[in-house]
Residue frames relative to the residue before (quaternion, step in Angstrom):
aa qw qx qy qz dx dy dz
A 1.0000 0.0000 0.0000 0.0000 0.00 0.00 0.00
A 0.6548 0.5273 -0.3181 0.4381 3.59 0.96 -0.83
P 0.6684 0.4825 -0.3385 0.4538 3.66 0.83 -0.76
M 0.6481 0.5056 -0.3286 0.4652 3.60 1.02 -0.73
L 0.6230 0.5240 -0.3361 0.4736 3.60 1.03 -0.73
Y 0.6323 0.5279 -0.3114 0.4739 3.56 1.02 -0.84
A 0.6675 0.4953 -0.2959 0.4708 3.60 0.94 -0.88
I 0.6389 0.5170 -0.3291 0.4650 3.59 1.00 -0.75
I 0.6361 0.5143 -0.3266 0.4736 3.59 1.01 -0.79
L 0.6638 0.4986 -0.3095 0.4637 3.61 0.91 -0.86
M 0.6528 0.5044 -0.3154 0.4691 3.57 0.98 -0.80
A 0.6405 0.5170 -0.3268 0.4643 3.59 0.98 -0.78
L 0.6488 0.5055 -0.3168 0.4724 3.59 0.99 -0.78
A 0.6472 0.5094 -0.3194 0.4686 3.58 1.01 -0.79
L 0.6598 0.4911 -0.3129 0.4750 3.59 0.96 -0.79
Y 0.6045 0.5447 -0.3502 0.4638 3.58 1.09 -0.66
K 0.6750 0.4741 -0.2925 0.4837 3.59 0.91 -0.91
A 0.6190 0.5359 -0.3490 0.4559 3.59 1.03 -0.69
A 0.6526 0.4985 -0.3140 0.4764 3.58 0.97 -0.84
E 0.6269 0.5297 -0.3335 0.4639 3.59 1.04 -0.74
H 0.6555 0.4944 -0.3055 0.4823 3.59 0.95 -0.87
W 0.6268 0.5557 -0.3279 0.4368 3.55 1.00 -0.86
R 0.6835 0.4759 -0.2819 0.4763 3.56 0.93 -0.92
E 0.6826 0.5081 -0.2962 0.4338 3.61 0.91 -0.86
T 0.8103 0.2810 -0.1197 0.5001 3.57 0.96 -0.81
A 0.4221 -0.7138 0.4541 0.3257 3.59 1.27 0.15
G 0.7941 -0.1619 0.0591 0.5829 3.54 0.86 0.98
F 0.5665 -0.6057 0.4472 0.3351 3.54 -1.32 0.02
S 0.3147 0.7925 -0.4897 0.1821 3.60 1.17 0.22
Q 0.7509 0.3583 -0.2143 0.5117 3.60 1.02 -0.72
L 0.7251 0.4132 -0.2270 0.5020 3.59 1.19 -0.34
T 0.0054 -0.8545 0.5194 -0.0039 3.55 0.62 1.07
L 0.6182 0.5417 -0.3590 0.4422 3.60 1.06 -0.61
V 0.6400 0.4966 -0.3182 0.4925 3.59 1.00 -0.79
K 0.6246 0.5411 -0.3337 0.4537 3.58 1.00 -0.80
V 0.6500 0.5074 -0.3123 0.4717 3.58 0.96 -0.86
L 0.6542 0.5190 -0.3159 0.4504 3.59 0.92 -0.86
I 0.6955 0.4732 -0.2823 0.4612 3.58 0.83 -0.96
Q 0.6587 0.5050 -0.3174 0.4587 3.59 0.90 -0.87
D 0.6858 0.4866 -0.2944 0.4541 3.56 0.86 -0.92
Q 0.6467 0.5044 -0.3322 0.4658 3.58 0.99 -0.73
A 0.6356 0.5183 -0.3340 0.4646 3.60 1.00 -0.74
I 0.6440 0.5129 -0.3199 0.4689 3.60 0.95 -0.84
Y 0.6651 0.5044 -0.3064 0.4575 3.57 0.90 -0.92
F 0.6539 0.5155 -0.3167 0.4543 3.59 0.94 -0.87
I 0.6451 0.5094 -0.3193 0.4716 3.58 0.96 -0.83
M 0.6643 0.4983 -0.3063 0.4654 3.58 0.97 -0.82
V 0.6074 0.5342 -0.3549 0.4688 3.61 1.07 -0.66
I 0.6529 0.5017 -0.3145 0.4723 3.58 0.95 -0.84
I 0.6535 0.5103 -0.3179 0.4599 3.60 0.92 -0.87
C 0.6610 0.4971 -0.3107 0.4685 3.60 0.92 -0.86
S 0.6494 0.5142 -0.3190 0.4605 3.57 0.98 -0.79
V 0.6526 0.5059 -0.3120 0.4699 3.58 0.95 -0.86
M 0.6533 0.5120 -0.3240 0.4540 3.60 0.93 -0.82
Q 0.6568 0.4935 -0.3152 0.4752 3.60 0.99 -0.76
I 0.6319 0.5194 -0.3339 0.4684 3.58 1.02 -0.75
L 0.6499 0.5092 -0.3171 0.4667 3.59 0.95 -0.87
L 0.6560 0.5167 -0.3122 0.4530 3.56 0.95 -0.86
D 0.7028 0.4635 -0.2698 0.4673 3.58 0.97 -0.82
Q 0.7487 0.4406 -0.2247 0.4414 3.59 0.93 -0.86
L 0.7178 0.4217 -0.2532 0.4927 3.59 1.05 -0.68
D 0.3655 -0.6871 0.5790 0.2428 3.51 -1.16 0.65
I 0.0270 -0.8282 0.5580 -0.0442 3.55 0.02 1.35
T 0.2078 -0.8020 0.5530 0.0884 3.53 -0.64 1.17
N 0.6118 0.5395 -0.3494 0.4609 3.57 1.20 -0.46
P 0.3601 -0.7647 0.4844 0.2255 3.63 -0.46 1.13
L 0.6109 0.5528 -0.3595 0.4380 3.61 1.07 -0.60
L 0.6682 0.4821 -0.2902 0.4866 3.58 0.94 -0.87
A 0.6342 0.5241 -0.3294 0.4632 3.59 1.01 -0.76
D 0.6632 0.4903 -0.3031 0.4773 3.59 0.97 -0.82
L 0.6323 0.5346 -0.3291 0.4539 3.59 1.02 -0.78
L 0.6683 0.4831 -0.2951 0.4825 3.59 0.92 -0.90
D 0.6379 0.5275 -0.3245 0.4577 3.57 1.05 -0.75
M 0.6689 0.4894 -0.3019 0.4711 3.59 0.97 -0.81
L 0.6856 0.4824 -0.2880 0.4629 3.61 0.94 -0.87
G 0.7214 0.4138 -0.2408 0.5003 3.58 1.18 -0.49
S 0.4287 0.7349 -0.4377 0.2908 3.56 1.27 0.14
P 0.4633 -0.6792 0.4919 0.2865 3.61 -0.91 0.85
S 0.5658 0.5935 -0.3996 0.4099 3.60 1.14 -0.43
L 0.5659 0.5780 -0.3806 0.4483 3.59 1.18 -0.50
L 0.6578 0.4975 -0.3028 0.4775 3.59 1.03 -0.78
S 0.6119 0.5442 -0.3502 0.4547 3.59 1.08 -0.64
V 0.6552 0.4950 -0.3032 0.4834 3.56 0.97 -0.87
L 0.6520 0.5076 -0.3108 0.4697 3.58 0.97 -0.84
G 0.6323 0.5318 -0.3285 0.4576 3.59 1.00 -0.77
S 0.6441 0.5038 -0.3184 0.4796 3.58 1.00 -0.78
H 0.6356 0.5272 -0.3237 0.4617 3.57 1.00 -0.81
L 0.6512 0.5185 -0.3177 0.4540 3.58 0.98 -0.82
L 0.6448 0.5081 -0.3262 0.4688 3.58 1.00 -0.72
V 0.6400 0.5059 -0.3217 0.4806 3.58 1.01 -0.79
H 0.6383 0.5275 -0.3235 0.4578 3.59 0.98 -0.83
L 0.6531 0.5047 -0.3037 0.4759 3.58 1.00 -0.83
K 0.6408 0.5175 -0.3179 0.4696 3.60 1.01 -0.81
E 0.6498 0.5090 -0.3158 0.4680 3.59 0.98 -0.82
A 0.6375 0.5151 -0.3314 0.4675 3.59 0.99 -0.76
G 0.6506 0.5088 -0.3114 0.4700 3.58 1.03 -0.75
E 0.6642 0.4992 -0.3020 0.4673 3.58 1.01 -0.77
R 0.6202 0.5315 -0.3457 0.4619 3.59 1.15 -0.51
G 0.4996 -0.6640 0.4212 0.3635 3.55 1.28 -0.18
A 0.1873 0.8018 -0.5436 0.1633 3.55 1.08 0.66
N 0.8392 0.0844 -0.1346 0.5201 3.56 -0.93 1.04
G 0.5459 -0.6440 0.3974 0.3596 3.59 1.13 0.37
G 0.5930 -0.6015 0.3564 0.3995 3.57 1.21 0.35
T 0.6561 0.4886 -0.3241 0.4752 3.59 1.20 0.23
S 0.6420 -0.5023 0.4079 0.4113 3.51 -1.33 0.14
Y 0.5547 -0.6263 0.4274 0.3428 3.57 -1.09 0.61
R 0.6787 0.4982 -0.2915 0.4541 3.61 1.14 -0.50
M 0.6533 0.5298 -0.3245 0.4327 3.60 1.11 -0.53
K 0.2123 -0.7828 0.5747 0.1092 3.55 -0.77 1.03
T 0.7917 0.0828 -0.0435 0.6037 3.59 1.07 -0.68
M 0.3826 -0.6935 0.5614 0.2398 3.51 -1.26 0.45
S 0.2680 -0.7442 0.5840 0.1825 3.58 -0.92 0.81
S 0.4207 -0.6966 0.5169 0.2655 3.53 -1.12 0.64
I 0.4309 -0.6958 0.5178 0.2492 3.53 -1.06 0.80
G 0.1543 -0.7908 0.5870 0.0796 3.56 -0.89 0.91
F 0.1600 -0.7785 0.6029 0.0696 3.53 -0.93 0.99
S 0.2055 -0.7927 0.5565 0.1402 3.59 -0.95 0.70
């Protein structure tokens, strides 16, 4: 219960930041990197919920059909989340290589030069 509560809090914070970005930029048209982060986190969260539900169903129901039991076991497997996590990292790397946000922070309008004495 505690890990799911923690995940719900993180998802709520991410959605709050997404709404803030949405208001500041009139959509995600200029913030493709933020868009990728929010979309990928939402997909991952939904998949965590699906995997958890499948494991709960597998544990709570008396399933006599071995095919259905194997299907629920595969859909609830944590290894599926590992593969999805790797995919999300690759997706984020590809967005960065495309030059999303010009490689800068969304809040920075100009770059200051560093002065050494």
